[in-house]
C-alpha positions as CSV (number, residue, x, y, z in Angstrom):
1,M,108.8,108.6,110.5
2,R,106.0,109.1,108.1
3,R,103.4,109.3,111.0
4,I,105.5,112.1,112.6
5,I,105.6,114.0,109.2
6,A,101.8,113.5,108.6
7,K,101.0,114.6,112.3
8,T,103.3,117.7,111.8
9,L,101.7,118.5,108.6
10,K,98.4,118.2,110.2
11,R,99.3,120.4,112.9
12,F,99.9,123.2,110.4
13,G,96.6,122.6,108.6
14,L,98.5,121.2,105.6
15,L,97.3,117.6,105.8
16,D,93.8,116.4,106.8
17,F,93.0,112.9,108.2
18,D,90.9,111.1,111.1
19,L,93.1,107.9,111.1
20,L,96.7,106.9,110.6
21,S,98.0,103.3,110.3
22,K,100.1,101.8,113.0
23,A,101.6,98.5,111.9
24,V,102.0,95.7,114.4
25,D,102.4,91.9,114.4
26,S,99.8,90.6,116.9
27,F,96.2,91.3,117.5
28,P,95.8,94.3,119.8
29,G,94.4,93.6,123.4
30,A,92.0,95.7,125.3
31,G,92.8,99.2,125.2
32,Q,95.6,98.9,122.9
33,V,93.8,100.8,119.9
34,A,94.1,104.6,120.4
35,S,91.7,106.9,119.1
36,G,93.0,108.2,115.5
37,D,94.8,105.0,114.9
38,L,94.1,102.0,112.6
39,V,96.0,99.0,114.0
40,H,97.1,97.0,111.0
41,V,98.0,93.5,112.0
42,V,100.6,91.9,109.7
43,D,102.2,88.6,110.9
44,G,104.7,86.8,108.9
45,G,104.1,89.0,105.8
46,I,100.2,88.1,105.9
47,E,97.6,90.8,106.4
48,K,95.5,89.7,109.2
49,W,93.4,92.5,110.7
50,A,92.6,96.1,110.5
51,C,91.4,97.4,114.0
52,L,90.0,100.9,114.9
53,L,87.8,102.4,117.5
54,C,84.4,103.2,116.4
55,P,84.2,106.8,115.3
56,G,80.4,107.1,116.4
57,G,81.3,107.5,120.1
58,C,80.4,104.3,121.4
59,G,84.0,103.4,122.1
60,A,83.7,99.8,120.8
61,A,86.9,98.4,119.2
62,I,86.1,97.3,115.5
63,P,88.1,94.4,114.2
64,L,88.0,94.1,110.5
65,S,89.3,90.8,108.9
66,L,91.7,91.2,106.0
67,N,92.0,87.3,105.7
68,K,91.2,86.5,102.0
69,Q,89.7,82.9,103.1
70,R,87.2,84.7,105.2
71,R,83.8,86.4,105.1
72,P,83.1,89.2,105.8
73,R,86.5,90.6,104.8
74,W,88.0,94.1,104.0
75,T,90.9,95.4,102.1
76,V,92.9,98.2,103.3
77,R,95.7,100.6,101.4
78,F,97.6,103.1,102.5
79,D,99.1,106.3,100.8
80,W,102.7,107.6,101.4
81,F,101.4,109.3,104.8
82,Q,100.1,106.0,106.1
83,R,96.6,107.4,105.8
84,P,94.2,104.2,105.4
85,S,91.4,103.6,102.8
86,I,89.3,100.7,103.6
87,E,86.8,98.9,101.3
88,P,83.8,98.0,101.5
89,S,82.2,100.2,104.2
90,V,82.2,99.5,107.8
91,H,78.7,99.0,109.4
92,Q,78.3,98.6,113.1
93,L,75.5,96.2,114.1
94,N,75.6,97.4,117.8
95,A,73.4,99.9,119.5
96,C,75.5,102.6,117.8
97,G,74.7,101.5,114.2
98,C,77.0,103.7,112.6
99,H,78.0,103.2,108.9
100,F,81.1,104.8,107.3
101,W,83.9,104.6,104.8
102,V,87.4,105.2,105.6
103,R,89.1,107.1,102.5
104,G,92.4,108.6,102.6
105,G,92.4,108.5,106.5
106,R,89.2,110.3,106.6
107,I,85.7,109.0,108.0
108,E,83.2,109.4,105.5
109,W,79.7,108.8,106.8
110,C,77.1,107.1,104.7
111,K,73.7,108.7,104.4
112,D,71.9,108.0,107.6
113,G,74.9,106.2,109.0
114,M,75.9,108.7,111.6
115,P,74.8,107.7,115.2
116,P,72.4,110.1,117.2
117,G,74.2,112.5,119.3
118,M,76.8,113.6,116.6
119,V,76.9,116.7,114.6
120,D,79.3,117.1,111.4
121,G,80.8,113.9,112.5
122,L,81.6,115.0,116.0
123,P,80.1,113.8,119.2
124,T,78.2,116.6,121.1
125,R,77.6,117.1,124.6
126,P,74.5,118.3,126.3
127,G,74.6,122.1,126.5
128,S,77.6,122.4,124.0
129,P,77.3,124.9,121.1
130,R,76.7,123.4,117.8
């Protein structure tokens, strides 16, 4: 219900976010992470993963371990609208190389962390107005 409220408020320009949380109990398979979703995997009350698609446009699924016994690991918090905040930052080590924070459901690019081919955090197409 909170996701519906958040999406409605966004539609009217009253709430801003790039990501909303979606809770599941098992690791998402290929193609099960939608753009704009952070899939929060909790099994038996234990936080396991936070999964999202790379905001840099490469399309890679990014699984972030929430397991306190593993390294590296991340922590995720949610506000009432289910907008996630992730700590520490996320740094892709693939060809995309993007580096960003997720705070209040917004992607905040680190300095020099936005991959080539993006302007103001949005993918560009050849010939498109900037």
